[in-house]
N, C-alpha and C positions, 0 to 999 in steps of 0.2 A: 371338863371336856378334853377328849384325847386329841393329841396332835395328829393331824392327817398324815404327816410324814412317817409316823410310826407304823402305819398300816402297810407301808411298802417294805419295811425291813431293810437289811443291808444288801440283799440280793437284787433289789430293783434300783435302777438308775432313773433320774428324772428325764422327762422328755427333752430331747435336744442335747443330751450329754454327749460329749466327745472326749475320747482319751487322747490328750495332747500333751504328753510329758516333755519336759525340756531335756537336753542332752545330759545335764547334771542329774536329773531325776532318774533317767533311764539307767545310768551307771550306778548311782548310790543306792537307789531303792529297789532296783530290779536285778541288774546284772550281778552285783556283789551278793545280794541275797540268794540268787541262784547258785553261785559258787559255794556259798556256805550251807546249801541245802535247806534254806528257810522257805516257807511257803510264799508263793506268788500267785496272782490270779490266773488260774488255768484257762479261763475263758478269753483272756487277752493274748497270752503267749503260747505259741506252739513250740514244740521241741523238734529239732531236725539235725541230722548229722551234716557236717560241712561238706563231705564228699557228695552226699545226696543233693543238697541245696545247689551246689555249684556244678552239678553234672546234668542239669536239666533246665529248660527255659523257665523263667520266673512264673509264668502262667500255670505251670504244672505244680507249683508249690502252694498255691492258694485255692481256696474255695470262694466263689463269688456269691454274695447275697446282699440284698439291700443297697446295691450301688457302692459298696465299700471300695475305697481307694488306698487303704493303708493296712498293713499287717505287721505283726511283731513276732519275731522268732528268737528262741534261745538256740544258738548254733553250737553244737557239741563238736569239739575238735576231735576227730577220730583218726585212726591210723593212716588213712588214705589222704589226709590233708595236713601238710607240715607247715612249720613257721615261715618258711621261705615263700609259700604261696600267699601269705598275708601281704607280703611286700611287693609282689609282682604287679606290673602295670596291667596285664591281661590275664583273665582266668577263663580258659576255654571251656565251653559247654558242649558235651556230646561230641559227635563226629561232624564238626563243621556247622552245627545248629546255630551257634552264636558264641558270644563271649561277654564277660563283664570287664569293663575298662575302669581302672581306678584313677582318681585324680590325686593320688598320694595320701599319705597319712598325716593327720593333724592331731597334735597333742591337746588334751583337755586338762585344764589346771584346776586345782582347788583354790580356796581363798588365800592360802599361804604361798601359792606359786609352784606347788609340787604337781608333777604329772600324775594324774589319777587314772587316765585311760587314753586310748587313741581312737580317733574317728576316721574311718575310711569311706569316702563317697564313691559309689560305683554306678555306672550307667550301663544298661544292657544294650548290646548291638546284635542284630540277627545276621546270620550268614557268616562267611569266612572273613578273615582279616582284609583280604584284598577287595572284597565286594560287600563290605559291611553296611548295614542300614541302622541308624540310630533309632531306638524305640522309645516308648514312653515309660519304660520301667526304670526306676532308680532305687538304690538301696544305700542306707547308711549303716555301716557295721561298726560297732563299738566293742573294743577289746581292752582288757586290763593288761598292764605291763607284766612281762614274765616274772619280774621281781616280786610282784604281788603273790603269785602262786608259791614261790619258794619261801617267802616270808611267812605265809600262813599254812605252809605244809599241805597245800591242796594238790591232789593228784589229777583231777579232771579240769581241763581248760574249757571255758565257755566264752562265747561272744554273744552279742545281742544285735539282731538285725531289724531295721525298720525298712520294710519294702513298700514302695509307693508306686501306684499305677497312675500315670498322668492321663489326661484326656486323650482319646484316640486322635491321631493326626487326620486332618482334612486334606485329602489329595485332590480336591477340586480347586484348582488354581484359578 
């Protein structure tokens, strides 16, 4: 008798499946593979230029379906987005549309205690700095140390973003 799971093949996921990778898995299995041009699941990760991602509100970067609340991006560092912008506290979006606020950079370590990546947690605020309103959009950005690219002679720099949409705020107090 055939196993029923074989009928679904590799392209079907079981009912209730959720893609919930750890920080370590995102870096070691996805980000590093992207840098080395190894295949990754295209249905899970979109590619976007950093200047495009950070120049528009987060809602413009995603497509909504099935009540999704989390999206993953490979973020290509292009000529309009430099290393210093990774370290800034605020990343302005458009002409006063809003900004991303960083809580700083946190190193991620391997089992030997070596830094393998950095994680930056960002929160999106709508409006200008003086009249900003915190939104329900959050993003964790994972990036590899610059030394990784020089060690492996890689020309293209990538980051990985996990964009999360929280529940809409209830303004009925």
